[in-house]
C-alpha positions as CSV (number, residue, x, y, z in Angstrom):
1,M,-20.2,-7.4,28.8
2,T,-23.2,-5.9,30.3
3,D,-26.7,-6.3,28.7
4,I,-27.7,-3.2,26.5
5,T,-30.8,-3.0,24.6
6,M,-30.3,-3.9,20.8
7,P,-31.7,-0.7,18.5
8,E,-33.9,-2.0,15.5
9,R,-31.6,-3.9,12.7
10,N,-32.9,-5.1,9.3
11,N,-32.9,-8.8,8.5
12,E,-28.8,-8.9,7.5
13,G,-28.3,-7.3,10.8
14,F,-27.7,-3.7,10.0
15,L,-29.0,-1.1,11.9
16,E,-32.3,0.4,10.6
17,D,-30.4,3.8,12.1
18,A,-27.3,4.9,12.0
19,E,-27.8,7.2,14.8
20,H,-28.8,4.5,17.3
21,W,-25.1,3.3,16.9
22,N,-22.5,3.2,20.1
23,P,-19.4,1.5,20.5
24,K,-20.9,-1.3,22.7
25,V,-23.5,-2.3,19.7
26,A,-20.4,-2.5,17.7
27,E,-18.9,-4.7,20.3
28,V,-22.2,-6.9,20.1
29,I,-22.6,-7.2,16.5
30,A,-18.9,-8.0,15.9
31,G,-19.5,-10.8,18.6
32,E,-22.4,-12.3,16.8
33,D,-19.4,-12.5,13.7
34,G,-16.8,-14.0,15.9
35,I,-14.9,-10.8,16.0
36,D,-13.1,-9.2,18.7
37,L,-12.4,-5.7,18.2
38,S,-8.9,-4.3,18.2
39,E,-7.1,-1.1,18.1
40,N,-7.0,-1.9,14.1
41,H,-10.5,-2.5,14.1
42,W,-11.8,0.5,15.1
43,E,-9.0,2.6,13.3
44,I,-11.5,1.2,10.2
45,I,-15.1,1.8,12.1
46,E,-14.3,5.2,13.2
47,F,-13.0,6.0,9.5
48,L,-16.6,4.5,8.0
49,R,-18.2,6.6,10.3
50,D,-16.6,9.5,9.4
51,F,-16.8,8.8,5.5
52,Y,-20.5,8.1,6.0
53,K,-21.1,11.6,7.8
54,E,-18.8,13.3,5.1
55,H,-20.4,11.6,1.9
56,E,-23.5,10.2,3.3
57,L,-23.3,7.2,2.1
58,S,-21.2,3.9,2.9
59,P,-18.4,3.3,0.6
60,P,-20.6,1.3,-2.0
61,S,-18.0,-1.8,-2.9
62,N,-15.5,-3.6,-1.6
63,R,-13.4,-2.0,-4.5
64,L,-14.1,1.3,-3.1
65,F,-13.6,0.4,0.3
66,V,-10.1,-0.9,0.1
67,K,-9.4,2.3,-2.2
68,A,-10.7,4.6,0.4
69,V,-8.7,2.7,3.0
70,R,-5.5,2.7,1.3
71,E,-6.2,6.6,0.3
72,A,-6.6,7.3,4.3
73,F,-4.1,4.6,6.0
74,G,-1.8,3.8,3.0
75,E,-0.7,0.5,1.1
76,E,-0.2,-1.5,4.6
77,K,-3.9,-1.4,5.7
78,G,-5.6,-0.1,2.4
79,N,-5.3,-3.8,1.2
80,S,-8.0,-6.4,1.0
81,I,-5.7,-8.9,2.8
82,Y,-5.8,-6.6,5.7
83,L,-9.0,-5.8,5.6
84,M,-10.3,-9.4,5.2
85,Q,-8.4,-10.6,8.1
86,L,-10.2,-7.7,10.1
87,F,-13.7,-8.2,8.4
88,P,-13.8,-11.7,7.3
89,G,-16.2,-12.6,4.6
90,T,-16.9,-9.4,2.3
91,P,-15.0,-6.6,4.5
92,A,-17.1,-3.6,3.1
93,K,-20.1,-5.5,4.4
94,T,-18.8,-6.7,7.6
95,A,-17.4,-3.7,8.9
96,C,-20.2,-1.2,7.6
97,R,-22.4,-3.7,10.1
98,I,-20.7,-3.3,12.8
99,A,-20.0,0.3,12.2
100,G,-23.9,0.7,12.2
101,L,-23.6,1.9,8.6
102,P,-26.3,1.3,5.9
103,R,-25.7,-2.0,3.7
104,P,-22.9,-1.0,0.8
105,T,-25.4,-0.7,-2.3
106,N,-23.1,-2.7,-4.2
107,C,-22.0,-5.7,-2.0
108,L,-23.3,-9.0,-2.3
């Protein structure tokens, strides 16, 4: 991976400005979490970025994140186990950080 200048981030690793995100930034942030981004990751990342553009916020909780993914992609991908395999820890928080979006308001 080539060296890139990382945009400013807060103390939890979230970008200060979602507009400064790009796929290379996502790869660096994911790498910090030990995640090698696959097609399945990108599908969720792109979904989250579209969600953010439409609603001007990240899914506010993990439960609502899972529900939104289920509505978009069906039961196979819209479940906690699938999303935890892609984005370990708290999936909504991890996925939003990689997608360059603000921290979900109700995620610990």
